[in-house]
N, C-alpha and C positions, 0 to 999 in steps of 0.2 A: 770269788770277785774277777771280773775282768777288770785288768789293770794295763796302764801303756807303760812302758820301759822307762819317760819321761817323768811318770810319777815316780815310781820306785827310785830312780835315780834323785832325782829332788828331795824326797823323803827321807836320805842317807845322813846329813846332816843334824837336821833337826830330830832326827829318832837317837841319834847319838847324845845330844842333849839331855832327852830325856832319859837317856839311860844313867846319864851321872848325877839323876835324881835320886834320895833315898825314898823308896815307897814303900806302902805293906807289902808282904811276900807275893799276895793272888795277884796285884799291879806288876812286881816288878818279873814276876813268873810269865803273865802275859807280853810286856815288851820284850823281855830277852827271846821268848818264840818267835813273836813277831820280826825282830830282828836276824834271827836265823833263818825264817823264811826268805826276807829280802837278800841275806846274804849269797844265797847259791843264783838268785838271779843277779845282783850285782856285780858278781866274779865275772858271770856271762857277756854282761853290759860292758865292762872295764875291759875286757880281752877283745872284744871287737871294736872297742873305740881305739885301743892300742893300735891295733891292725891298720884302722883307716890312719891315723896319726903317721905310721910306718909305710903305708900305699902313698898318701898326699905330702907328706913331710919332706921336709929337708935337713942335713945333719950339719950342725955348726961345728967351731974348730974342737969342742970338748966331746964329741960325739954323740952328742944330744938332738934327736929327732924331734923337730916340731912343726906345726903348721900355723905361717905367721898370716895372720889377716891380709896383708900387703902382697904374699904369695900368688902367684899364678893357679893354684891348686885349690885355693882358701873356697870358692864357691862349691867346687865338685865338694870338698871335704863337707861343708856346710849341711847339703844337699845329702849326703848320705847319712852323716849325723843324725839328722832329723829322722830321717826315715828308722833308721834304729831306734829312737826316743818315741816312734810313733807307732812301733812294735808292740802288738797287746799280747799278753798272758794271762794265763788264770793260777792266781793263788789262793789258797783254801786259808782262812786264817778267822779268828773270832776279833770284834772289837777289843782292842783294851779300855776297859774303863778307868779313868783317871779320876781319882779322889777331889775334892776341894783343900779338905783339910790332910794335913799329914803330921805324922808325930815330931814334935822338936821339943827344944829347949829354949827356956825361957832366959834373955839377953843378961836381964839382971839378975834374976833369983836363981837360976839353972833348975830349975825344976822343970818336969817334964810336964808339955801341954800340947793341945792340937794349934798346928801353924795354918794360917792359910797358904796354898802352895801357890805361887807366880811362877807364872811360864808365860813368856813371850809372846803375843799374838802372833807372827810370824810362824812361829813353831807350831803351834794349832793350827793355823791354816794351813800348812805343806803338810799336817797329819790328818787331816779333818777327816778323810777315809781309813781309818786305822784306828783312830782314840776318839771317845767321847769322854767329858768331864758327868763326871757321876756327881 
């Protein structure tokens, strides 16, 4: 599937939230595979982003380099960063099916039961191309 670096970059945190949930083995395996595929591309994106910060940023008193919105090179940094986020890459992956219910424990009597999985809408929106609710 053709994806932009921006789609991959913005899916990083929502995917991490899903990886913190307990899922059946098949779903957990699918999410782990998806995260691994993204990790390689995220590493490249982060390296290029750091290069842009070094190129356009200024060092502070602690030796940290950053690009400040009020700085002279902010617009150049934003333009190049947006160009990076617009780059398309081809990633081959299967959509991960997220179950509506997962195994859980009753709060009152502690017996095992199916519990409705609760996921924040913004997480599902960010991952719409990568997961589907089964």
